[in-house]
Wavefront OBJ file of the C-alpha trace (Angstrom):
o trace
v 103.347 106.943 110.237
v 100.921 107.223 107.513
v 101.328 103.724 105.759
v 101.755 105.633 102.223
v 104.564 107.318 103.327
v 107.489 106.301 100.800
v 110.978 105.667 101.020
v 113.196 108.308 99.096
v 116.114 107.014 97.198
v 118.140 109.571 95.832
v 120.830 109.613 93.465
v 122.700 111.550 90.872
v 121.469 109.132 88.399
v 120.567 105.527 88.118
v 123.327 104.157 89.880
v 120.688 103.885 93.024
v 119.117 101.085 91.356
v 121.694 98.653 92.574
v 120.553 99.462 96.166
v 116.896 99.737 94.914
v 117.338 95.958 93.494
v 118.664 94.751 97.090
v 115.758 96.658 98.827
v 113.073 94.962 96.792
v 114.225 91.416 98.049
v 113.582 92.428 101.521
v 110.707 94.794 101.524
v 108.924 94.170 98.237
v 105.749 95.978 99.199
v 107.405 99.398 100.362
v 106.653 102.292 98.384
v 109.403 103.748 97.039
v 110.211 107.450 95.101
v 113.286 106.985 93.283
v 114.834 110.672 92.560
v 117.905 110.909 90.059
v 119.118 114.302 89.882
v 119.925 113.923 86.120
v 120.100 117.689 85.700
v 123.394 117.613 88.056
v 124.849 114.370 86.667
v 127.800 113.731 87.054
v 128.789 114.759 90.629
v 132.120 113.365 90.376
v 133.570 116.145 88.912
v 131.991 118.723 90.909
v 133.392 120.469 93.787
v 132.583 119.719 97.459
v 130.528 122.893 97.896
v 128.733 122.715 94.759
v 127.756 118.838 95.535
v 126.649 119.621 98.870
v 124.555 122.677 98.236
v 122.915 120.834 95.676
v 122.109 117.537 97.668
v 121.055 119.507 100.461
v 118.518 121.814 98.488
v 117.363 119.068 96.521
v 116.453 116.881 99.302
v 115.010 119.696 101.576
v 112.413 120.654 98.421
v 111.841 116.742 98.160
v 111.372 115.930 101.546
v 108.832 118.786 101.682
v 106.964 117.373 98.851
v 106.759 113.700 99.192
v 106.976 113.801 103.155
v 109.271 110.327 103.121
v 109.705 107.785 106.160
v 113.021 107.626 105.594
v 115.735 109.181 102.822
v 118.532 106.971 101.198
v 121.458 108.711 99.664
v 122.248 106.268 97.331
v 125.347 107.761 96.053
v 128.728 107.449 97.489
v 129.957 111.186 96.205
v 126.770 112.692 98.020
v 127.105 110.801 100.992
v 130.866 111.647 101.643
v 130.577 115.019 101.155
v 126.705 115.883 102.375
v 125.597 113.171 104.502
v 126.484 115.393 107.720
v 124.825 118.341 106.510
v 121.817 116.895 105.386
v 121.237 114.847 108.920
v 121.513 118.421 110.460
v 118.796 120.290 108.476
v 116.158 117.618 107.878
v 114.242 115.401 110.900
v 113.719 112.726 108.398
v 116.166 109.434 109.193
v 118.759 109.612 106.975
v 121.114 106.639 105.434
v 123.812 107.323 103.360
v 126.233 104.967 101.248
v 129.892 104.833 102.034
v 132.658 102.984 100.464
v 132.741 99.217 101.568
v 136.419 99.591 102.851
v 135.492 97.488 105.874
v 134.389 93.962 104.471
v 137.099 94.506 101.833
v 139.790 94.737 104.255
v 138.324 91.407 105.588
v 138.445 89.127 102.813
v 141.746 90.601 101.192
v 144.785 88.025 100.915
v 147.334 89.934 99.365
v 146.632 93.261 101.708
v 146.210 95.390 98.902
v 142.596 96.888 98.196
v 141.501 99.097 95.276
v 139.302 101.712 95.477
v 137.467 102.667 92.540
v 135.087 105.741 93.055
v 134.437 109.227 91.437
v 137.479 111.589 91.701
v 135.256 113.415 94.520
v 134.670 110.517 96.450
v 138.077 109.079 96.596
v 139.806 112.203 97.814
v 137.350 113.036 100.458
v 138.776 112.882 104.338
v 136.026 110.396 104.819
v 137.695 107.656 103.018
v 140.919 108.397 105.059
v 138.849 107.829 108.336
v 137.317 104.597 106.965
v 140.768 103.532 105.892
v 142.107 104.559 109.382
v 139.685 102.667 111.310
v 139.130 99.679 109.228
v 142.037 98.742 107.005
v 144.813 99.631 109.309
v 148.099 97.774 107.972
v 146.497 97.422 104.547
v 147.552 99.195 101.202
v 144.671 101.108 99.677
v 144.920 102.238 96.309
v 142.461 104.737 94.873
v 141.619 105.812 91.450
v 138.597 108.419 90.267
v 136.921 106.520 87.137
v 134.433 109.052 86.456
v 133.877 107.915 82.792
v 132.396 104.584 84.696
v 129.276 106.629 85.391
v 128.515 107.309 81.867
v 129.087 104.263 80.780
v 126.875 102.713 83.491
v 124.068 105.216 82.425
v 124.746 103.827 78.941
v 124.608 100.482 79.721
v 120.796 100.825 81.616
v 119.471 102.924 78.319
v 120.394 99.442 76.616
v 123.267 100.703 74.492
v 126.390 98.614 73.840
v 129.342 99.018 76.282
v 132.596 97.103 75.777
v 134.826 95.500 77.932
v 137.478 97.483 76.393
v 135.784 101.049 77.516
v 135.434 99.433 81.007
v 138.864 98.322 81.347
v 140.176 101.629 79.842
v 138.040 103.914 82.195
v 139.308 101.657 85.373
v 142.999 101.100 84.227
v 144.347 103.786 86.350
v 143.922 101.757 89.570
v 145.855 98.464 88.408
v 148.562 100.850 86.751
v 149.689 102.296 90.296
v 152.663 100.989 91.892
v 151.316 98.173 93.999
v 148.367 97.407 91.295
v 149.789 93.884 90.460
v 149.194 92.782 93.978
v 145.292 93.762 93.981
v 143.065 91.114 94.913
v 140.093 93.004 96.051
v 138.339 96.130 94.596
v 135.671 98.339 96.539
v 133.151 99.821 94.112
v 132.596 103.053 95.612
v 129.955 104.286 93.288
v 126.480 102.863 92.955
v 126.750 103.048 89.426
v 129.838 100.923 89.369
v 128.193 97.600 90.231
v 126.047 97.926 86.785
v 129.353 97.014 85.171
v 130.434 94.297 87.386
v 130.199 91.863 84.506
v 132.763 94.116 82.435
v 134.873 94.818 85.255
v 135.277 91.209 86.236
v 136.299 90.425 82.409
v 138.862 93.248 82.541
v 140.477 92.780 85.893
v 140.098 89.164 85.890
v 139.022 86.168 87.813
v 141.165 86.499 90.727
v 139.831 89.775 91.647
v 136.867 89.883 94.180
v 134.429 93.007 93.797
v 132.862 94.419 96.918
v 130.060 96.981 97.248
v 127.590 98.313 99.868
v 124.061 97.947 98.240
v 123.259 94.724 100.543
v 124.055 96.335 103.629
v 122.267 99.302 102.732
v 119.040 97.666 102.169
v 119.756 95.535 105.342
v 120.158 99.084 107.247
v 116.984 100.464 105.666
v 115.052 97.414 106.669
v 116.011 97.578 110.310
v 115.327 101.136 110.524
v 111.701 100.792 109.386
v 111.053 97.404 111.431
v 107.421 97.022 112.511
v 106.165 99.908 110.114
v 103.094 99.343 108.201
v 103.163 99.971 104.074
v 100.226 100.301 101.905
v 100.250 97.736 99.613
v 98.533 99.814 96.867
v 100.653 102.927 97.266
v 102.519 103.597 94.290
v 105.917 103.501 93.585
v 107.399 106.327 91.086
v 110.801 107.735 89.792
v 111.339 111.336 89.248
v 114.187 113.235 87.365
v 115.289 116.924 87.704
v 116.284 116.486 83.901
v 114.437 116.032 81.008
v 111.541 113.963 81.247
v 111.802 112.516 77.190
v 115.313 111.158 77.999
v 114.548 109.667 81.416
v 111.888 107.780 79.899
v 114.588 106.016 77.847
v 115.215 104.245 81.254
v 111.436 103.020 81.512
v 112.485 99.446 81.174
v 115.286 99.527 83.902
v 112.633 100.940 86.505
v 109.937 98.520 85.611
v 112.128 95.570 86.661
v 112.005 97.338 90.452
v 108.385 97.532 90.180
v 108.323 101.384 89.064
v 106.165 102.254 85.983
v 105.338 106.048 86.625
v 108.418 108.338 85.340
v 107.744 112.389 86.319
v 109.924 115.303 86.128
v 110.669 116.926 89.625
l 1 2 3 4 5 6 7 8 9 10 11 12 13 14 15 16 17 18 19 20 21 22 23 24 25 26 27 28 29 30 31 32 33 34 35 36 37 38 39 40 41 42 43 44 45 46 47 48 49 50 51 52 53 54 55 56 57 58 59 60 61 62 63 64 65 66 67 68 69 70 71 72 73 74 75 76 77 78 79 80 81 82 83 84 85 86 87 88 89 90 91 92 93 94 95 96 97 98 99 100 101 102 103 104 105 106 107 108 109 110 111 112 113 114 115 116 117 118 119 120 121 122 123 124 125 126 127 128 129 130 131 132 133 134 135 136 137 138 139 140 141 142 143 144 145 146 147 148 149 150 151 152 153 154 155 156 157 158 159 160 161 162 163 164 165 166 167 168 169 170 171 172 173 174 175 176 177 178 179 180 181 182 183 184 185 186 187 188 189 190 191 192 193 194 195 196 197 198 199 200 201 202 203 204 205 206 207 208 209 210 211 212 213 214 215 216 217 218 219 220 221 222 223 224 225 226 227 228 229 230 231 232 233 234 235 236 237 238 239 240 241 242 243 244 245 246 247 248 249 250 251 252 253 254 255 256 257 258 259 260 261 262 263 264
């Protein structure tokens, strides 16, 4: 493996920075290419066929161009829909992002868990399977809060996001029958942890939030154990959208050691 070969972190937008933040704690010297499909954002309202075709096509081209040592799909929607397909067509190791139902089921006291994701994620059979495997006997309430994706992107651009906006976008979770018993909420979109302070205010101090960023970072570290990294190999971020708009996110990327932003 070439020591300059990067880790490719892919998301529909900038939610994957929550994963990159945890990865930097474990692998600070690893070269990373952060790929944001801003032209395709948001994925949550798209059909399964649209998401699968787009993600597989983009990752195929990116794998050819950047020759990554590992690809992380840092997007719950893309992972629950397209992970299997991408693994079939690419030889590169792939790490996906799936809703953290297992840890949530282990810590809930009331037995009622909330799943907050995009509309596309919460309806997937993948989620049904996770519930059956890890949360048998628990109640899982699901809500597709697509608006939270835009609010997370807005916050990273330095724009004001109010607690009322976040509460309104997520209110459909607690307004369901049984919502008053929620004590644990799975943030099943990598954008949503960006809004965790606002969500805590909206849901109250008795609700615990769970997401998978730490576990994903540990999985990447495990798979790449023993591999060498070039300290001087630069990390960068690329977008499928307009570069001028992407550059508004430069301060957020700089916090994670990425100063070069380009158009894919």
